[in-house]
C-alpha positions in Angstrom: 45.7 -88.9 -82.3 49.0 -87.1 -81.8 47.7 -85.2 -78.8 46.6 -88.4 -76.9 50.2 -89.9 -77.0 51.5 -86.6 -75.2 49.2 -86.8 -72.4 49.9 -90.3 -71.7 53.7 -89.6 -71.6 53.4 -86.8 -69.2 51.1 -88.6 -66.8 53.5 -91.6 -66.2 56.2 -89.6 -64.8 53.7 -88.2 -61.9 53.0 -91.5 -60.6 56.6 -92.5 -59.5 56.7 -89.2 -57.9 53.9 -90.0 -55.4 55.5 -93.6 -54.7 58.4 -92.0 -52.9 58.2 -93.8 -49.3 60.6 -91.5 -47.9 58.3 -90.1 -45.3 57.4 -93.6 -44.3 61.0 -94.7 -43.5 61.4 -91.8 -41.0 58.3 -93.2 -39.2 60.2 -96.4 -38.8 63.1 -94.8 -37.0 60.9 -93.7 -34.1 60.2 -97.1 -32.5 64.1 -97.7 -32.5 64.2 -94.8 -29.9 61.6 -96.7 -27.7 63.8 -100.0 -27.5 66.7 -98.5 -25.3 64.2 -96.7 -23.2 63.0 -100.2 -22.1 66.3 -101.4 -21.3 67.2 -98.5 -19.0 64.2 -99.3 -17.0 65.0 -103.0 -16.6 68.5 -102.2 -15.5 67.4 -99.8 -12.6 65.0 -102.1 -11.0 67.4 -105.1 -10.1 70.0 -102.6 -9.1 67.8 -101.4 -6.3 67.0 -104.8 -5.0 70.4 -106.2 -4.5 71.8 -103.6 -2.0 68.5 -103.9 0.0 69.2 -108.0 0.5 72.9 -107.3 1.7 72.2 -104.8 4.4 69.7 -107.0 6.2 72.1 -110.0 6.1 74.9 -108.1 7.6 72.9 -106.7 10.4 71.5 -109.8 11.8 74.5 -111.8 12.3 76.4 -108.9 13.8 73.9 -108.5 16.4 74.0 -112.3 17.5 77.8 -112.8 17.9 78.5 -110.2 20.8 75.5 -111.5 22.8 77.0 -114.9 22.9 80.4 -113.8 23.9 79.2 -111.8 27.0 77.1 -114.6 28.4 80.2 -117.0 28.0 82.4 -114.6 30.0 80.1 -114.1 32.9 79.4 -117.6 33.7 82.9 -118.7 34.6 83.8 -115.5 36.4 81.1 -116.2 38.9 82.5 -119.7 39.6 85.9 -118.6 40.6 85.2 -116.5 43.6 82.8 -119.3 45.0 86.2 -121.4 45.4 88.0 -118.6 47.1 85.5 -117.7 49.8 85.5 -121.5 50.9 89.4 -121.5 51.1 89.5 -119.4 54.6 87.3 -121.8 56.3 90.4 -123.9 57.8 91.7 -120.8 59.7 89.0 -121.1 62.3 90.3 -124.4 63.4 93.7 -122.9 64.2 92.6 -120.5 67.0 91.2 -123.0 69.4 94.2 -125.2 68.8 96.5 -122.3 70.2 94.2 -121.9 73.2 93.9 -125.6 74.0 97.7 -126.2 74.1 99.5 -123.1 75.6 102.8 -125.0 75.9 103.0 -125.0 72.2 103.5 -121.1 72.2 107.0 -121.4 73.7 108.0 -123.4 70.5 106.6 -120.9 68.1 108.2 -118.1 70.0 111.7 -119.8 70.1 111.5 -120.0 66.4 110.6 -116.4 66.2 113.6 -115.4 68.3 115.8 -117.0 65.5 114.2 -115.1 62.7 114.0 -111.7 64.1 115.9 -109.8 66.8 113.0 -107.5 68.1 109.5 -106.6 67.5 106.7 -104.2 68.3 105.8 -105.5 71.8 101.9 -105.4 71.1 102.1 -106.7 67.6 104.1 -109.8 68.9 101.5 -110.1 71.4 98.6 -110.4 69.1 100.7 -112.7 66.8 101.5 -114.9 69.7 105.3 -114.3 69.3 106.2 -112.8 72.7 109.3 -114.8 74.4 108.3 -116.8 77.5 111.6 -117.9 78.5 113.7 -114.6 78.5 113.4 -111.3 77.0 114.0 -107.5 77.2 111.4 -104.6 76.7 112.6 -101.1 75.9 109.6 -98.3 76.3 109.9 -94.7 75.7 107.8 -91.7 77.3 108.7 -88.9 74.9 107.4 -85.3 75.3 106.2 -83.9 71.9 107.0 -80.3 73.1 110.6 -80.8 73.9 113.3 -83.7 74.0 112.9 -84.3 77.5 112.3 -88.3 77.7 112.1 -91.2 79.9 113.2 -94.6 78.7 112.4 -97.8 80.7 114.3 -101.0 80.0 112.8 -104.0 81.5 114.3 -107.6 81.6 112.2 -110.8 82.6 112.3 -114.7 82.5 110.3 -117.7 83.2 107.0 -116.0 82.3 103.9 -117.9 83.5 101.2 -115.9 81.8 100.9 -112.8 79.7 97.4 -111.1 79.4 96.0 -107.7 78.0 94.5 -105.2 80.5 92.7 -101.9 79.7 95.8 -100.0 79.4 98.7 -102.5 78.6 100.1 -106.0 79.0 100.6 -107.8 82.5 103.6 -110.1 82.6 103.1 -112.7 85.4 106.8 -113.0 86.4 109.3 -111.1 88.3 111.7 -108.6 86.6 114.0 -105.7 86.7 113.4 -102.1 85.3 116.5 -99.7 84.4 115.5 -96.2 84.1 117.1 -93.7 81.7 116.4 -89.9 81.8 117.3 -87.5 78.9 117.2 -83.9 80.0 117.5 -81.1 77.4 119.5 -78.0 78.2 116.2 -75.8 78.2 114.5 -77.7 80.8 113.2 -75.4 83.7 113.4 -77.7 86.5 117.2 -78.9 86.5 117.7 -78.4 90.1 114.8 -80.7 91.3 115.5 -84.3 92.0 113.9 -86.7 89.5 112.1 -88.5 92.1 110.4 -85.1 93.2 109.4 -84.1 89.7 105.8 -84.1 88.2 104.2 -87.3 87.4 101.3 -85.7 85.6 103.8 -84.0 83.0 105.6 -87.4 82.8 109.0 -86.0 84.2 109.2 -88.4 87.4 111.5 -91.4 87.8 112.0 -93.0 91.2 115.9 -91.9 91.4 117.8 -89.3 93.0 120.9 -87.7 91.5 123.2 -89.7 93.6 121.5 -93.0 92.3 122.4 -91.9 88.6 125.3 -92.0 86.3 125.2 -88.7 84.2 126.7 -88.0 80.8 126.6 -84.3 79.6 126.6 -84.2 75.6 128.1 -81.5 73.5 124.8 -79.7 73.2 124.3 -79.6 77.0 121.7 -82.5 77.0 122.1 -84.6 80.1 121.7 -88.5 79.9 120.9 -89.9 83.3 121.1 -93.6 83.8 120.2 -95.4 86.9 123.1 -97.3 88.6 121.0 -100.1 89.4 117.6 -101.3 88.2 114.3 -101.4 90.3 113.0 -105.0 91.0 109.4 -106.1 90.4 107.8 -109.2 92.2 104.9 -111.4 91.0 104.3 -109.2 88.0 104.6 -106.2 86.1 102.7 -104.1 83.4 103.9 -102.4 80.3 101.5 -99.5 79.4 100.4 -99.4 75.8 102.5 -96.5 74.0 100.6 -93.5 72.5 101.6 -90.9 70.1 105.2 -91.1 69.2 106.1 -93.5 72.0 107.0 -97.1 71.7 107.5 -100.5 73.4 109.8 -103.0 71.8 110.5 -106.6 72.7 114.1 -108.0 72.2 114.5 -111.6 71.8 117.1 -113.5 73.6 120.0 -114.5 71.2 123.8 -114.2 71.3 123.8 -110.6 70.0 120.9 -109.2 71.9 123.1 -106.8 73.9 124.9 -105.5 70.8 121.4 -105.1 69.2 120.0 -103.4 72.2 123.0 -100.9 72.3 122.7 -100.0 68.6 118.9 -99.6 69.0 119.4 -97.3 72.1 122.1 -95.1 70.3 120.1 -94.7 67.4 117.0 -93.6 69.4 119.1 -91.1 71.3 120.7 -89.5 68.3 117.7 -89.5 65.7 114.7 -88.9 68.1 116.1 -87.0 71.1 118.8 -85.0 69.2 121.7 -86.3 71.2 125.0 -85.9 69.1 126.1 -89.2 67.7 129.3 -89.5 69.6 127.5 -88.8 73.1 124.6 -91.3 72.2 127.1 -93.9 71.4 128.8 -93.5 74.8 125.3 -93.4 76.5 124.2 -96.6 74.9 127.5 -98.4 76.0 126.9 -97.2 79.6 123.3 -98.5 79.4 124.1 -101.9 78.1 127.2 -102.3 80.6 124.7 -101.8 83.4 122.4 -104.3 81.7 124.9 -107.0 81.4 126.0 -106.7 84.9 122.7 -106.6 86.8 119.9 -107.5 84.5 121.3 -110.3 82.1 121.6 -114.2 82.6 125.4 -113.8 82.7 125.0 -111.1 85.4 122.9 -111.1 88.8 119.7 -111.6 87.0 118.2 -115.2 87.7 
């Protein structure tokens, strides 16, 4: 009987040793690791979808806005030049008005005389601003190889008609022409009378030495001025200038002689190399002859 009790006592402590659930608790911890794995995957999926929606939304309106602006700018730009093209049409009406009423040209010219003292002759003709009542024309025939030059001064009045020819302008009226010859010191035909010099080389004027007033400048240039002008009857023609030559028309006004003198002085000094003091003296000689023989105050009628 005593042995049976001992065996029962030893058997009881063995059973609680088997009941230790320590291994089972560790098994419960494993699913705890699975839960955060599920959360990470859920966060990644919506994050990828949101930026994809934003990019598509930005691109579409950006393409539409500039397309509307370009079309709006082009349409009004095309309308403005259409108005400008129609504006010059009235200019066609002015041309026949001048042709039909030639007497109106004198009124326009008299206004031009008050505004300017002289013009380029052929530009004045194209602008219908030539003086018909009275005027002076200065034409030059310069040599490019030397300072040998011929200057012609024409006075006229009461022009009936002015028309263009193949080589110049023809004035239907009487007039007077004064010749001025500028001869440099290096000229090789000094003893030859101007009336006998070459026409081809533009050295000729219809005057002899006895018919000329002569001024010898400091640089030995000779300025020869005709004592009296040549008279033209019926009509005269002014040749169109070429190269460095010119033709200038001077309008009749109170200071026309003074303006003419200043112009001649400047031309002789700057273009023909005549010393300034001598150019001034020659210009005074020319204008004195113009006043005495070619102006309305002198013999010109």
